[in-house]
RODO-463276 format. One line per 5 residues: number of its first residue (from 0); their letters; for each residue x, y, z of C-alpha. Coordinates in Angstrom, 2 decimals. Example, Ala and Ser with C-alpha at 12.3 -4.5 7.8 and 13.67 -1.06 7.14 Angstrom:
2
0) AS) 12.30/-4.50/7.80 ~ 13.67/-1.06/7.14
% end
This chain:
528
0) MKRIG) 0.00/0.00/0.00 ~ 2.96/2.34/0.32 ~ 3.17/2.60/-3.44 ~ -0.54/3.52/-3.79 ~ -0.29/5.95/-0.90
5) TLFGA) 2.51/7.72/-2.74 ~ 0.33/7.91/-5.82 ~ -2.52/9.41/-3.79 ~ -0.16/12.04/-2.45 ~ 1.01/12.87/-5.95
10) AALLL) -2.59/13.11/-7.14 ~ -3.43/15.50/-4.33 ~ -0.39/17.61/-5.24 ~ -1.60/17.71/-8.83 ~ -5.02/18.90/-7.80
15) SAAAT) -3.53/21.73/-5.79 ~ -1.13/22.76/-8.55 ~ -2.96/21.86/-11.73 ~ -0.49/23.53/-14.03 ~ 2.39/21.29/-12.96
20) PLLAK) 2.45/17.71/-14.27 ~ 3.40/14.89/-11.95 ~ 6.99/13.69/-12.06 ~ 6.47/9.99/-11.31 ~ 5.15/7.54/-13.91
25) TPPGV) 2.27/5.28/-12.97 ~ 3.44/2.19/-11.05 ~ 3.46/-1.24/-12.71 ~ 0.39/-3.27/-11.83 ~ -1.67/-0.12/-11.22
30) LVVAK) -4.01/1.39/-13.80 ~ -4.52/5.10/-13.14 ~ -7.69/6.59/-14.59 ~ -8.01/10.39/-14.51 ~ -11.71/11.18/-14.34
35) NIDDI) -14.29/13.49/-12.81 ~ -15.80/11.24/-10.13 ~ -17.72/13.80/-8.07 ~ -21.08/12.40/-9.18 ~ -20.78/9.37/-6.88
40) VSLDP) -23.46/9.35/-4.19 ~ -23.22/5.71/-3.13 ~ -21.50/2.49/-4.24 ~ -24.28/0.26/-2.94 ~ -25.77/-1.42/-6.05
45) AQAYE) -29.23/-0.95/-4.53 ~ -28.66/2.81/-4.58 ~ -25.95/3.59/-7.16 ~ -27.62/5.58/-9.92 ~ -24.92/7.83/-11.34
50) FTSGE) -22.60/7.30/-14.28 ~ -19.38/6.82/-12.30 ~ -20.94/4.70/-9.56 ~ -22.52/2.51/-12.23 ~ -19.16/1.97/-13.87
55) IVSNI) -17.52/0.99/-10.59 ~ -20.39/-1.20/-9.35 ~ -20.45/-3.12/-12.63 ~ -16.80/-4.10/-12.20 ~ -17.34/-5.23/-8.59
60) YERLV) -20.58/-7.19/-8.86 ~ -22.11/-9.76/-11.18 ~ -25.73/-10.12/-12.18 ~ -27.74/-13.22/-13.12 ~ -27.60/-12.16/-16.76
65) EYNPA) -25.34/-9.55/-18.31 ~ -25.20/-7.47/-21.46 ~ -22.62/-8.07/-24.14 ~ -20.70/-4.75/-24.44 ~ -19.99/-5.45/-28.10
70) KIDEL) -23.66/-6.12/-28.93 ~ -25.93/-4.32/-26.53 ~ -29.15/-6.10/-27.47 ~ -27.62/-9.47/-26.57 ~ -27.81/-10.97/-23.08
75) KPGLA) -25.34/-13.59/-21.90 ~ -25.09/-15.75/-18.78 ~ -23.67/-14.08/-15.69 ~ -24.08/-15.70/-12.30 ~ -26.84/-17.75/-13.91
80) ASWKV) -25.42/-20.51/-16.08 ~ -28.86/-21.07/-17.61 ~ -32.52/-20.15/-17.15 ~ -35.93/-21.50/-18.08 ~ -39.09/-19.48/-18.69
85) SEDGK) -42.44/-20.96/-17.64 ~ -45.09/-21.56/-20.29 ~ -47.16/-18.58/-19.13 ~ -44.06/-16.34/-19.11 ~ -44.63/-15.30/-15.50
90) SIAFT) -41.78/-17.23/-13.88 ~ -38.12/-17.71/-14.71 ~ -35.96/-20.32/-12.98 ~ -32.22/-19.54/-12.88 ~ -29.57/-22.20/-12.33
95) LRPGA) -26.51/-20.58/-10.77 ~ -23.01/-21.01/-12.13 ~ -21.32/-23.76/-10.12 ~ -18.34/-22.79/-8.01 ~ -18.89/-19.02/-8.11
100) KFASG) -17.53/-17.22/-5.03 ~ -17.66/-13.76/-3.55 ~ -14.52/-11.80/-2.74 ~ -14.93/-12.99/0.88 ~ -14.59/-16.60/-0.24
105) NPVRP) -18.25/-17.34/0.49 ~ -20.02/-19.34/-2.23 ~ -22.70/-17.64/-4.32 ~ -26.03/-19.22/-3.30 ~ -29.69/-18.80/-4.23
110) EDVVF) -30.10/-17.17/-0.80 ~ -27.75/-14.39/-1.90 ~ -29.88/-13.65/-4.94 ~ -33.04/-13.55/-2.84 ~ -31.43/-11.26/-0.26
115) SFERV) -30.00/-8.96/-2.97 ~ -33.38/-8.40/-4.61 ~ -35.18/-8.15/-1.25 ~ -32.93/-5.34/-0.06 ~ -33.54/-3.40/-3.29
120) IALNK) -37.28/-3.51/-2.71 ~ -37.01/-2.79/1.02 ~ -34.57/0.12/0.69 ~ -36.64/1.69/-2.10 ~ -33.75/3.80/-3.41
125) APSFI) -33.75/5.54/-6.81 ~ -33.03/2.48/-9.03 ~ -35.46/0.20/-7.17 ~ -38.18/0.96/-9.72 ~ -36.41/-1.37/-12.15
130) LKQFG) -37.30/-4.38/-9.99 ~ -40.50/-2.92/-8.50 ~ -42.01/-2.79/-11.97 ~ -42.23/-6.62/-11.73 ~ -44.92/-6.09/-9.10
135) WTPTN) -42.59/-6.88/-6.21 ~ -43.39/-5.23/-2.89 ~ -42.16/-5.71/0.70 ~ -45.39/-7.57/1.48 ~ -45.40/-10.03/-1.44
140) FEQMV) -41.66/-10.46/-1.97 ~ -41.37/-13.84/-0.26 ~ -43.88/-15.28/-2.73 ~ -42.22/-13.70/-5.77 ~ -38.54/-14.60/-5.34
145) KKTGP) -37.64/-17.99/-3.88 ~ -34.90/-20.56/-3.61 ~ -36.31/-23.54/-5.54 ~ -33.33/-25.88/-5.49 ~ -29.81/-26.28/-4.10
150) NEVTI) -28.48/-24.10/-6.91 ~ -31.68/-22.58/-8.29 ~ -33.68/-19.42/-7.69 ~ -37.04/-18.67/-9.30 ~ -38.58/-15.25/-9.79
155) TIAGN) -42.26/-14.63/-10.48 ~ -43.62/-11.56/-12.21 ~ -46.95/-9.91/-11.46 ~ -48.07/-8.77/-14.91 ~ -47.91/-9.67/-18.56
160) FAPSF) -44.36/-8.68/-19.50 ~ -42.34/-10.16/-22.29 ~ -39.64/-12.43/-20.79 ~ -37.04/-10.51/-22.79 ~ -38.02/-7.32/-20.97
165) VLNAL) -37.65/-9.03/-17.58 ~ -34.20/-10.39/-18.48 ~ -33.12/-6.98/-19.80 ~ -34.10/-5.38/-16.51 ~ -32.29/-8.02/-14.45
170) GARVG) -29.14/-7.22/-16.42 ~ -29.11/-3.69/-14.96 ~ -26.74/-2.81/-12.10 ~ -29.59/-2.90/-9.57 ~ -29.73/-6.65/-10.29
175) SVVDA) -26.24/-7.07/-8.81 ~ -25.90/-9.97/-6.39 ~ -24.31/-9.22/-3.01 ~ -22.79/-11.53/-0.41 ~ -25.70/-11.83/2.03
180) ETVRK) -23.60/-13.30/4.85 ~ -21.06/-10.48/4.73 ~ -23.66/-7.72/4.34 ~ -25.76/-9.01/7.23 ~ -22.72/-8.77/9.50
185) NMKDS) -22.53/-5.07/8.65 ~ -26.20/-4.15/8.90 ~ -27.17/-1.25/11.11 ~ -30.71/-1.39/12.46 ~ -32.88/-2.16/9.43
190) DFGNA) -30.71/-0.59/6.72 ~ -29.87/-3.89/4.98 ~ -26.23/-2.86/5.09 ~ -26.83/0.25/2.97 ~ -24.56/2.55/4.99
195) WLSRA) -21.75/0.00/4.93 ~ -22.13/-0.95/1.25 ~ -22.08/2.69/0.25 ~ -18.34/2.65/1.02 ~ -17.47/-1.06/0.91
200) SAGSG) -18.18/-3.98/-1.39 ~ -19.41/-7.57/-1.21 ~ -19.43/-8.82/-4.78 ~ -18.19/-11.66/-6.97 ~ -16.91/-9.52/-9.85
205) SYALE) -13.36/-9.14/-11.07 ~ -12.63/-6.31/-8.61 ~ -13.43/-5.35/-5.03 ~ -13.56/-1.89/-3.51 ~ -10.49/-0.95/-1.50
210) TWRPN) -11.05/2.79/-0.96 ~ -13.50/5.54/-1.79 ~ -12.63/9.05/-0.74 ~ -15.33/11.39/-2.08 ~ -14.07/13.94/-4.59
215) ETVVL) -10.59/12.45/-4.30 ~ -10.14/8.82/-5.31 ~ -11.61/5.35/-5.76 ~ -9.31/2.33/-5.58 ~ -10.30/-1.13/-6.78
220) KANAN) -8.26/-4.27/-6.13 ~ -8.40/-7.53/-8.05 ~ -10.74/-10.13/-6.55 ~ -8.65/-13.28/-6.14 ~ -11.82/-15.40/-5.88
225) ADLKA) -13.39/-14.16/-9.12 ~ -13.99/-16.63/-11.94 ~ -13.14/-13.89/-14.43 ~ -9.77/-12.78/-13.14 ~ -8.58/-9.19/-13.50
230) KTPQI) -5.34/-8.82/-15.44 ~ -4.35/-5.62/-13.61 ~ -4.07/-5.89/-9.81 ~ -5.24/-2.40/-8.97 ~ -7.23/0.47/-10.50
235) VFAHV) -7.01/4.00/-9.17 ~ -9.69/6.48/-10.25 ~ -8.15/9.88/-9.50 ~ -10.67/12.70/-9.26 ~ -9.52/15.30/-11.78
240) AEGAT) -12.34/17.61/-12.84 ~ -10.52/19.72/-15.45 ~ -9.78/18.31/-18.87 ~ -6.65/20.48/-19.09 ~ -5.23/18.80/-16.01
245) QRLMI) -6.12/15.37/-17.34 ~ -4.27/16.25/-20.52 ~ -1.12/17.10/-18.54 ~ -1.36/13.80/-16.71 ~ -1.82/11.65/-19.81
250) EAGDA) 0.98/13.42/-21.68 ~ 3.40/13.05/-18.75 ~ 2.48/9.40/-18.23 ~ 0.95/10.14/-14.81 ~ -2.36/8.68/-15.96
255) DIARN) -2.91/5.62/-18.13 ~ -6.41/6.61/-19.21 ~ -8.03/10.08/-19.27 ~ -11.79/10.20/-19.55 ~ -12.98/13.81/-19.60
260) LGPDQ) -10.83/15.75/-22.03 ~ -12.65/18.52/-23.83 ~ -12.56/18.93/-27.60 ~ -9.58/21.27/-27.52 ~ -7.59/18.92/-25.30
265) IAAVK) -8.48/15.98/-27.54 ~ -7.24/17.89/-30.59 ~ -4.02/18.75/-28.75 ~ -3.13/15.15/-27.87 ~ -4.14/13.47/-31.13
270) GKAGI) -1.13/12.14/-32.96 ~ 1.25/12.55/-30.06 ~ 3.72/9.75/-29.45 ~ 2.55/7.18/-26.92 ~ -1.08/8.35/-26.93
275) NVETY) -4.20/6.98/-28.63 ~ -7.65/8.58/-28.81 ~ -10.57/6.15/-29.03 ~ -14.20/7.10/-29.78 ~ -17.09/5.03/-28.44
280) PQAAL) -20.77/5.68/-29.30 ~ -22.80/6.15/-26.13 ~ -26.39/5.75/-25.02 ~ -26.26/8.89/-22.86 ~ -28.60/11.66/-23.99
285) HFFSL) -28.31/15.34/-23.04 ~ -31.26/17.67/-22.63 ~ -32.47/21.04/-21.36 ~ -35.57/20.80/-19.19 ~ -38.04/23.09/-17.45
290) NVKHE) -39.71/22.31/-14.12 ~ -43.34/23.17/-14.86 ~ -44.12/23.20/-11.16 ~ -43.20/26.88/-11.55 ~ -46.18/28.70/-13.07
295) KLNKP) -43.99/30.91/-15.28 ~ -42.60/27.78/-16.97 ~ -45.85/25.85/-17.32 ~ -46.58/27.16/-20.81 ~ -46.55/24.87/-23.88
300) ALWEA) -45.65/27.84/-26.10 ~ -42.47/28.31/-24.06 ~ -41.66/24.62/-24.41 ~ -41.98/24.89/-28.18 ~ -39.94/28.09/-28.36
305) IRYLI) -36.96/26.72/-26.42 ~ -36.51/24.02/-29.05 ~ -35.79/26.76/-31.60 ~ -33.37/28.60/-29.30 ~ -30.64/25.96/-29.22
310) DYEGI) -27.77/25.99/-31.70 ~ -27.66/22.21/-32.03 ~ -25.29/21.98/-34.97 ~ -23.07/24.81/-33.79 ~ -22.62/23.25/-30.37
315) ATNLL) -22.00/19.74/-31.73 ~ -19.64/20.82/-34.50 ~ -17.82/23.88/-33.19 ~ -17.89/23.51/-29.40 ~ -17.98/19.78/-28.75
320) KGQMK) -16.14/18.72/-31.93 ~ -17.23/15.12/-32.17 ~ -18.01/14.43/-28.51 ~ -21.73/14.79/-29.19 ~ -24.03/14.37/-32.15
325) VHQTF) -27.43/15.99/-32.53 ~ -30.25/13.73/-31.34 ~ -33.74/14.96/-30.45 ~ -35.74/11.93/-29.26 ~ -35.60/9.99/-26.00
330) WPEGF) -34.25/6.65/-27.31 ~ -30.64/6.63/-28.58 ~ -29.63/6.10/-32.17 ~ -28.32/2.57/-32.72 ~ -30.93/0.96/-30.45
335) PGAVL) -33.95/-0.92/-31.88 ~ -36.98/1.39/-32.18 ~ -35.08/4.69/-32.11 ~ -36.65/7.64/-33.97 ~ -34.06/9.76/-35.74
340) DKPYS) -36.27/12.77/-36.55 ~ -34.50/16.10/-36.00 ~ -37.13/18.77/-36.83 ~ -35.64/21.55/-34.70 ~ -32.76/23.89/-35.42
345) LDIEK) -31.73/27.35/-34.25 ~ -34.35/29.84/-35.45 ~ -34.43/32.95/-33.27 ~ -37.16/34.70/-35.25 ~ -39.48/31.70/-35.13
350) AKGIL) -38.95/31.37/-31.38 ~ -39.64/35.10/-30.87 ~ -42.85/34.79/-32.87 ~ -44.03/31.88/-30.70 ~ -43.21/33.79/-27.51
355) DKAGI) -44.82/37.03/-28.71 ~ -48.04/35.25/-29.68 ~ -48.20/33.69/-26.20 ~ -47.40/36.97/-24.45 ~ -44.22/35.62/-22.92
360) KDLTI) -41.57/38.29/-22.37 ~ -38.85/39.39/-19.93 ~ -38.54/35.82/-18.63 ~ -35.68/34.81/-16.32 ~ -34.89/31.13/-15.68
365) DVDMI) -32.42/29.85/-13.09 ~ -30.60/26.95/-14.72 ~ -28.61/24.32/-12.81 ~ -25.82/22.40/-14.51 ~ -22.71/20.40/-13.70
370) ASAPF) -19.65/22.63/-13.36 ~ -17.56/20.95/-16.03 ~ -17.47/20.40/-19.76 ~ -19.54/19.75/-21.79 ~ -22.29/21.21/-19.60
375) TDIGQ) -20.62/24.58/-19.17 ~ -20.04/24.91/-22.92 ~ -23.61/23.92/-23.72 ~ -24.99/26.25/-21.04 ~ -23.04/29.28/-22.22
380) SMQAT) -24.16/28.74/-25.81 ~ -27.80/28.43/-24.72 ~ -27.47/31.51/-22.54 ~ -26.38/33.53/-25.58 ~ -29.07/32.30/-27.98
385) FAKAG) -31.93/32.45/-25.45 ~ -31.01/36.06/-24.68 ~ -31.68/36.98/-28.31 ~ -35.32/36.05/-27.76 ~ -35.61/37.89/-24.45
390) IKLNL) -35.08/34.91/-22.14 ~ -32.36/35.33/-19.52 ~ -30.71/32.14/-18.28 ~ -28.99/32.45/-14.89 ~ -26.49/29.59/-15.02
395) TPGAS) -25.71/27.93/-11.68 ~ -22.84/25.42/-11.97 ~ -22.37/22.83/-9.21 ~ -20.82/19.47/-8.39 ~ -22.50/16.57/-10.16
400) SQVIT) -23.85/15.02/-6.95 ~ -25.33/18.36/-5.82 ~ -26.97/19.08/-9.17 ~ -28.41/15.57/-9.47 ~ -29.71/15.60/-5.89
405) KYRAR) -31.43/18.93/-6.51 ~ -32.98/17.57/-9.71 ~ -34.28/14.46/-7.94 ~ -35.96/16.71/-5.38 ~ -37.35/18.84/-8.26
410) QHEGM) -36.07/22.00/-6.62 ~ -34.82/23.46/-9.91 ~ -36.32/25.79/-12.50 ~ -34.23/24.86/-15.53 ~ -31.73/22.02/-15.81
415) ILYWG) -29.00/21.02/-18.26 ~ -28.33/17.36/-17.65 ~ -27.98/13.91/-19.17 ~ -29.80/10.59/-19.01 ~ -28.67/7.05/-19.75
420) PDFMD) -30.93/4.00/-20.06 ~ -30.98/1.73/-17.03 ~ -31.29/-1.37/-19.18 ~ -31.29/-2.18/-22.88 ~ -35.01/-1.98/-23.53
425) PHSNA) -36.95/1.03/-24.89 ~ -39.17/0.97/-21.82 ~ -36.19/2.13/-19.78 ~ -36.27/5.58/-21.40 ~ -40.00/5.61/-22.11
430) KAFAY) -40.66/5.21/-18.38 ~ -38.31/8.16/-17.78 ~ -39.58/10.54/-20.48 ~ -43.18/9.46/-21.14 ~ -44.60/8.39/-17.79
435) NLDNA) -45.89/10.27/-14.75 ~ -49.20/9.18/-13.26 ~ -48.75/10.56/-9.74 ~ -47.36/14.09/-9.76 ~ -47.51/14.69/-6.00
440) DGSPQ) -44.40/15.96/-4.24 ~ -44.68/13.07/-1.80 ~ -44.36/10.39/-4.47 ~ -40.83/10.80/-5.86 ~ -40.17/8.84/-9.03
445) STTTW) -37.00/8.16/-10.97 ~ -38.40/9.79/-14.08 ~ -37.63/13.08/-15.78 ~ -41.36/13.62/-16.18 ~ -41.96/13.64/-12.41
450) RNSWH) -38.81/15.64/-11.74 ~ -40.04/18.30/-14.15 ~ -43.63/18.03/-12.80 ~ -45.06/17.06/-16.21 ~ -48.27/15.16/-15.42
455) IPEMS) -49.27/12.93/-18.36 ~ -51.82/10.23/-17.33 ~ -52.90/9.30/-20.87 ~ -49.37/9.03/-22.25 ~ -48.39/7.07/-19.15
460) RRTMA) -51.08/4.51/-19.91 ~ -49.76/4.09/-23.45 ~ -46.24/3.70/-22.11 ~ -47.42/0.83/-19.93 ~ -49.36/-0.68/-22.83
465) ALVER) -46.14/-0.80/-24.86 ~ -44.43/-2.52/-21.96 ~ -46.79/-5.52/-22.00 ~ -47.13/-5.85/-25.80 ~ -45.90/-9.33/-26.79
470) DGAKR) -45.66/-8.62/-30.54 ~ -42.11/-7.34/-30.99 ~ -42.70/-5.25/-34.12 ~ -45.88/-3.68/-32.78 ~ -44.17/-2.94/-29.49
475) LEMYR) -41.34/-1.02/-31.16 ~ -43.86/0.98/-33.20 ~ -45.65/1.99/-30.01 ~ -42.37/3.32/-28.64 ~ -41.71/5.21/-31.88
480) QLQKE) -45.04/7.00/-31.54 ~ -44.25/7.94/-27.94 ~ -40.90/9.38/-29.01 ~ -42.54/11.54/-31.67 ~ -45.15/12.85/-29.24
485) VLKES) -42.64/13.69/-26.51 ~ -40.43/15.37/-29.10 ~ -43.17/17.90/-29.87 ~ -45.04/18.30/-26.57 ~ -42.69/17.95/-23.60
490) PWAMT) -41.25/20.74/-21.38 ~ -37.71/19.94/-22.45 ~ -35.53/19.78/-25.52 ~ -33.51/16.67/-26.21 ~ -30.26/17.90/-27.68
495) FQAQA) -27.37/15.46/-28.08 ~ -26.26/11.86/-27.93 ~ -22.85/11.42/-26.40 ~ -19.78/9.97/-28.04 ~ -17.09/9.12/-25.51
500) QVVIR) -13.57/10.10/-26.51 ~ -11.10/8.30/-24.29 ~ -7.38/9.05/-24.25 ~ -5.27/5.95/-23.59 ~ -1.53/5.45/-23.31
505) DNVKG) -0.40/3.07/-26.04 ~ 0.97/0.54/-23.56 ~ -2.56/-0.06/-22.23 ~ -4.49/-2.83/-23.97 ~ -7.87/-4.49/-23.43
510) FVHGA) -10.00/-1.53/-22.35 ~ -13.69/-2.05/-23.23 ~ -16.12/0.88/-23.30 ~ -19.68/-0.13/-24.16 ~ -22.62/2.14/-24.88
515) TNDLI) -23.35/2.76/-21.20 ~ -21.18/3.17/-18.11 ~ -22.43/-0.21/-16.92 ~ -20.58/-1.67/-19.91 ~ -17.14/-0.24/-19.16
520) VYRDV) -15.03/-3.31/-18.42 ~ -11.57/-3.27/-16.84 ~ -10.82/-6.94/-16.16 ~ -8.95/-7.49/-19.45 ~ -6.90/-4.31/-19.25
525) EKK) -3.13/-4.87/-19.25 ~ -0.21/-2.47/-19.14 ~ 2.59/-3.71/-21.36
% end
């Protein structure tokens, strides 16, 4: 640990003197990732709901079934070696992979799966809706998820869902299986080990959590008991918010991978000896939203006008330079059922005409956003173009965790943020962008519709109808229609689909970056 402690000290020195690159190269056997990690709220898989926490959790834990990073619509066995769907489609029996162990050395048992899903339902944290949509509740859980054999667990679904939808949802990070014996030893009162698991780990994945220091570092160590062994003994995620500082680190060899370089920094390092720049299409979507709980923002004419006040192409081409592409619907390009319509472009005069007709003038909107690129670049561009139509945007940058927490409490007016699907099924984003039956403050939901106070009972019913549709082609068409309706009627503007540009030292091989942060895989990474 002396070697890692030295690295931590060097990282802290870098953060306090960002203009001076570190002198020491990264140690052998340690992969150093320079990244903005201030969005982490918790590393408990029952609670983790941010991009960075999802990435870390997915390398610590395994799920019954898992997505193939190279083909995101394909599920493969995880902790389940096989599964069998009942004739009525309401039950699935999973046979666990023989010999699987947790980092503690404890065997993976059906009881661990039951406990893992039970704690998700009982804790009722943000991602719990993924499993709760199966009809699971604290009162019926014992009847819905059971050990049905020495190495078998069976889940039952309340509802008429396609089995493929259920499997897709179980492949999400909230389906991670934890070591029940270890977690129970660290429970406090009735928290199901949530406080402990927020800063510790109890998984069977290729890595285990060694350290998390908020806004400073996360350290993962190889899990010696994992079936899929990690090729690099240790990963250090160093919190480095500025892309310019990350550039200095990657150029000096003080980081092996840099994850948040801006367009200018990417251009500066391209072609340099010892450095590669890789581009990975992403499922993350960026948007500008209005909380219509505020009367001044609850005006459909305003919603329409804002879509003409964004310089989509200018931002994507000139500011973000390949890190984003214009996308205006709620399901990402490249996924089955995505609508690629892009009817909106910057048109100040059209926006002014819409606002004038509605009598909207001298409007000021407080806008929260993450205090780093690309959000700051996008926000400043929007501030300039909105002003031309008489709308003043007061930009309020903040740490990722603060901004996200405020959004979840719907305490904002305007918000520049991102969204990534929780699992590879169009319902994941449809539930977020086209569903809100209960708009009360006391019924928080993990949907952008609720967070922006957009109450849409009829559209919500159609979203749920698409969920249960067994005909695959018809189901996708239902989601296409929802995308088109939200595109034209919602109190937000979808703007961009992300493209991750990752800077990697050329002695690093085996890095896998799928379409979501859950599909960033480190176990095959080697430093030559």
